[in-house]
C-alpha positions in Angstrom: -41.0 38.9 -55.3 -40.8 35.5 -53.5 -39.3 35.0 -50.1 -36.1 33.5 -51.4 -35.5 36.3 -53.8 -36.2 38.9 -51.0 -33.8 37.1 -48.6 -31.2 37.0 -51.4 -31.6 40.7 -52.1 -31.4 41.6 -48.4 -28.2 39.5 -48.0 -26.5 40.9 -51.1 -27.4 44.4 -50.1 -26.2 44.0 -46.6 -22.9 42.4 -47.6 -22.1 45.0 -50.3 -23.1 47.9 -48.0 -20.9 46.7 -45.2 -18.0 46.1 -47.6 -18.5 49.6 -49.2 -18.9 51.5 -45.9 -16.0 49.7 -44.2 -13.9 50.3 -47.3 -14.9 54.0 -47.2 -13.9 54.2 -43.5 -10.5 52.7 -44.4 -10.0 54.9 -47.5 -10.5 58.1 -45.5 -7.6 57.0 -43.3 -9.3 55.6 -40.2 -8.0 52.4 -38.6 -9.8 52.0 -35.3 -10.8 48.3 -35.0 -13.7 49.1 -32.6 -15.0 51.7 -35.1 -14.8 49.2 -37.9 -16.9 46.8 -35.9 -19.3 49.7 -35.2 -19.7 50.5 -38.9 -20.5 46.8 -39.5 -23.1 46.7 -36.6 -24.7 50.0 -37.5 -25.2 48.9 -41.1 -26.5 45.6 -40.0 -29.1 47.5 -38.1 -30.1 50.1 -40.7 -29.6 48.4 -44.1 -32.1 45.6 -43.8 -34.8 48.0 -42.5 -34.2 50.4 -45.4 -34.0 47.7 -48.1 -37.1 45.8 -46.8 -39.2 49.0 -46.6 -38.1 50.0 -50.1 -39.0 46.6 -51.5 -42.4 46.6 -49.8 -43.2 50.0 -51.2 -41.7 49.1 -54.7 -43.8 45.9 -55.1 -47.0 47.0 -53.3 -47.5 50.6 -54.3 -47.3 52.9 -57.3 -45.2 55.4 -55.3 -42.3 57.1 -57.0 -39.2 55.2 -56.1 -37.2 58.4 -55.5 -39.8 59.7 -53.1 -39.6 56.4 -51.3 -35.8 56.3 -51.2 -35.3 59.9 -49.9 -36.9 59.4 -46.5 -35.4 55.9 -46.1 -31.9 57.2 -46.8 -32.5 60.2 -44.5 -33.5 57.7 -41.8 -30.3 55.7 -42.3 -28.0 58.8 -42.3 -29.6 60.2 -39.2 -29.7 56.9 -37.3 -26.1 56.0 -38.2 -24.9 59.5 -37.5 -26.5 59.5 -34.1 -24.9 56.1 -33.2 -21.5 57.1 -34.5 -21.7 60.3 -32.5 -22.5 58.4 -29.4 -20.1 55.4 -29.7 -17.4 56.0 -32.3 -13.9 56.7 -31.1 -12.3 58.0 -34.3 -15.2 59.6 -36.2 -15.1 63.3 -35.4 -18.0 64.4 -37.6 -20.5 61.5 -37.3 -23.3 62.9 -39.4 -21.0 64.0 -42.2 -19.3 60.6 -42.1 -22.7 58.9 -42.2 -23.8 61.0 -45.1 -20.6 60.5 -47.1 -20.5 56.8 -46.4 -24.1 56.4 -47.5 -23.7 58.4 -50.7 -20.6 56.3 -51.5 -22.3 53.0 -50.8 -25.6 54.0 -52.5 -23.6 55.2 -55.6 -21.6 52.0 -55.9 -24.8 50.0 -55.4 -26.6 52.0 -58.1 -23.7 51.5 -60.5 -23.6 47.7 -59.8 -27.4 47.3 -60.1 -27.8 49.3 -63.3 -24.7 48.6 -65.2 -23.9 45.0 -64.2 -27.3 43.4 -63.6 
């Protein structure tokens, strides 16, 4: 994968993740503007790390992609849950929210990647 393709993949992944997870936050009935910003910032922190490490493993190793994804997603859920627990005002169960938002986002991304592209 060349640098432009990688940067494009990182940008698309980040934009879609932020849209999906903010959308999830709104769908569950939350409306706190500071927490919406927090969801955006948290995903801006974790998503590029997860996507970059995934692509490095995907293109440079023969590792099973599921075995690569599991620890990366666990990292994202735990990191986001910790940050939500510390700073969110309206998220009462931060790790459950993080898990649910990531499952929602990952599932939509999977559907888009495998059925549209």
